[in-house]
Each structure stands twice: as structure tokens, then as C-alpha cells.
N, C-alpha and C positions, 0 to 999 in steps of 0.2 A: 251434357253430359251430366244426370241425375244420381243423387246417390248409389241409389239400389240398381240403374246400372252398369255404373260406378263395380261394385262389389260382383254382380253377377259378370263380368266381364273378369276379373280377379277369379271368381272360379270356372271361370269357361279354359280363363289361360293358364291355370297350375296344371304339374305335371300330373300322370295318370295314380300314380302312389300316392299323392298327397287327394285329388279324389277323390281318392277310395275311399278314403280317413275319409271326409267329412261326408263321406258317403255312410259308413259304417257308423261313423254319430248321428249323422238323422235318422236312421232308423233303430237306434237309439234311444233316443228323444222321445220319437213317434210311440217304442214301444213305448218306454218309460210312462208319459200319458195315460197311451189307453188305461196301462193299470194301476195307474192312479186314481183313474177314474173307476172302473170294475172295483178297486178297493174299497173305496169311498161307499156304491153301492155297496158291497155285502158285506163290509163291517157294522155300516149304519143298521143293514137287515138284521142281523144276525143280536146287536146291542139293543133295540125295537122290541126283536124276538121273545128277548131273554126279559123285558122289563113287562109287557106282556104276559109271557105266561106263571113269571113270579107274584105279580095283581094277583093272577086268576090263581096260584096255587097257597099263598100266603093267605087269602080271600075266606081259605076253611074250607071249601068244599071237599065234599068226596072226594078220593084220594082212586079207589077206582071210576069213580064217574069219569075222571081225568083221563085216567087214563082211554078210559071207553071212548071219550070225545077224537082223542088221539089217533087211537085205531081209526076209529070211522073216517078221520080227514085222510090218512094217507102218511105214510114218511118221506115224502116224496120231498122238490127245494124248497116248499112251500111252507116244510116245517122248521122250529126253529128251534136251533145248534138243544137250549135248554129243555127243550117237549124231547126233542133224542133221549138228550140222557136222561133224563124221568121215566121216557118208558122206557129201559134198555134196565135201567136198577126195579122198576115198580115188574116187569117183567120174569126176571129172574128171583124177583122176592116171591113170585105168585105160584111161581113152578116149585121153587124150593118146600116152604109150604105144604105144596103135595106130596109132597110124598113123607112117608111115614117112617117118623122114626127120625130124623134129621133134626138137627140141636135147633135150638134157638141161633144160639152163637153162629152156625155154622152158616142157617140163612138168611140175619145178618152181613154175613162176610162176603156170602154169593152176588147178593146183590153189591153191598159197599166193587167186587173187584170189574162185575159188567159195568156198571157209574165209568167206573176210571177208566178199562178201554175206551170208554165213549167220548169222552174227557180228552182224552187223545187224537181221538182222531176228529173233532173239534176244536182242536187248539189246530193241530196238522190243516185244518181248511183255513184258517184266519190266519192263518203265517204264510202260507200259498203265495206263491210270487215273489213274497219277501226280497229272497234272497236275489232274486237278478235286481232286483231298485237296487240290493245296497250293492252289488257288482259294478251294475253299471254308474256309480257316484263316485267308488272310488278307482274305478278303470277309465275312467272316461275322459279324466284331466288330461292323464299320461298319453292317451292313443292323442291327445290333442297337442301334445305336446308336441310328442313323435313325428306330426305332420307339420306342427311347424317348424324344427331342428332341421329334418329334409328338403321341407321347401327353401332355410335359410340358407341354407347348405349348399345347393342349386344355384342360390342368386350368384352366392361369392365363386363356387366352382367358372357360371358365365363373362364371374366380372374378370377374372384372370385372363382373358385372350381376350382382351381390350386395353388400345393403349391411354386410355383415359378415362378416368373414373369416378365418373357425377352420382349425386342424390338420386335425381333424376334415373339413375341407368337400376339400382338397385331397392330403391322405392315400393315398385310394384312387384317383384317377388316374394320382398320383406309381405307386406303388403296382404295377399293370396299365401301365405306361412302362418301370419296370425291369426288370418281367420280361423285356423283348423284349429287354433286354439279357445278361442272364444267357440267354436261354436261345441268341444269340451266340456268347458264349464259351464253351456246353456243344453247343453244334455245331464251331466253330473247334478250341479244346484237342487232343479228341482227332482232329482228322483235320491239324494241324503238328504231332503227336511220332509217327503214324501216317508219312504225309509223311518226315517225317526218316529214321525206322529202315527203314524199306524202300529209298527211299533210298542210301539204306548197304550193303539187302542185294544192290538192283537189280548199285551201283557195283564192288560186291565180285565178287560171276554175271560184271560183263562182262571183267573182271580174270584171272579164272581164265579165262573161255573165248579172252582173248586171248593170255596164255599156253600154252592147249595148242596153239593154233593154229600159233602159233612154234616152238612144242618138234614139233609136229607133220610142219613146214614142213622142217626137219631131215634130223628121219625121212629122210622122202622125197628130198631134197637128199643123202643118206648112201646108200641106194638104187638112184639113178639112179646117183652115181659109180661103183657097185661094179661096176652092170649095164656099164656102158658102160667100166666096167676089164677086163672079164672077155672086152665084148668083143672087145677088140684083141687 
């Protein structure tokens, strides 16, 4: 009998509660890996989009032309987060400037608030599903331990009704119980590593957004100051 068959047989011979624990941990592991690949794709896309837009923005192009290009391409899933932040700020800036009598400081402040709201949305999107990975990473070992304790308890209960106790008698029950602990660690370790890695990337992306908002706000302040000076 091969090791794979032995492990499979141990799982099949386990109690219903231990089997339920194993199934729960297996589902948690599969869900975690699905989210890991999803976050890898989404964060990489957001980071590359930020790099591309910053290259275009700091190349010295006309802000109105950049805004027009973003509007023409649309604001769906294909657009970058930094583009949406820029669009929110420039759109509010343009709208406020069209209002007669609006103080320059109010125009810039309105654009800044619009970008802050957009940044909050982007950060929420970047951190989406990360709490699930954290939950799997912290809870799975305890769930596996619960299955192990329950399995070992059942083994000793069965042992109490026998006249002679041997290692061969209790070994299968203990082995099947320990599988639950192994599954708990199998689910927890990748989830913890992925949570720490993607949380760090999401934080760096958020800092990038925040820095752009402050830099773009300074540019808008210079624009409004220059326009106010020229109007005198």
C-alpha cells in the first residue's frame, strides 16, 4: 500500500467531525490560493498603471489633453487607479473654475477633496480580500488543532474498551487526527505570507497615490495663482 493510499484511507476512516474540519481547511486553502493569484494580478496591474501614468504626467504634457485622453478611453476596469484619481481632481478643478467668483483657494481645495475621495476608493480596492487571507492565516491552525484534539480523544475513548492497548491500535487514529493539523498549517502558511506581502504592496501603492495627490495639488495651486496674477 502506498503512502498516498494510506493517507487517503486515514481520511476516509476519520470521524465525521474530523472529516468536516479537513474539508473546511481544504476549502479555505483553495479559496486562499484563488485570492492570492487574483491579488497578484490586480496589484501588478495597478502598479504598472501608476508607472505608465506617472511617465506620461511628468513628461510635461498638457493636463487638459491628458484629461481628454482618459475620458475618451473610459473609466472602466482597464483604466489605472492613478488615472481615476487625476480625473477626479481635474474634473472638479475645471468645474469650480467655471463658477464665477470662486476663490482660487476654494478651487484647489475642492479638487484636493475630490482626489482624496478617489484615493480612498482605490485603497479600498487594493486592500480588498486581504482580511480574508489574514483570517485564514490566523484561524486555520486552531481549526486544525481542534480536529486533531477531537480525533485523538476518540482514539483514547476507543482504547478504553479494549483489554490490551498497543501502538498499532492507537496509531491510525492519532495519524488521522494529525492530518487535520497538517491541513491547518497548509492553509495558514501561504495565507500569512501572501497577506504580509500584499499588504506591504498595497501600502506602498497607497503612499504613491498620496504623494501624487499632494504633488498635483501643488501644480493646481501654481496654475490658479498664475491665472489670478494674469487677471489683475
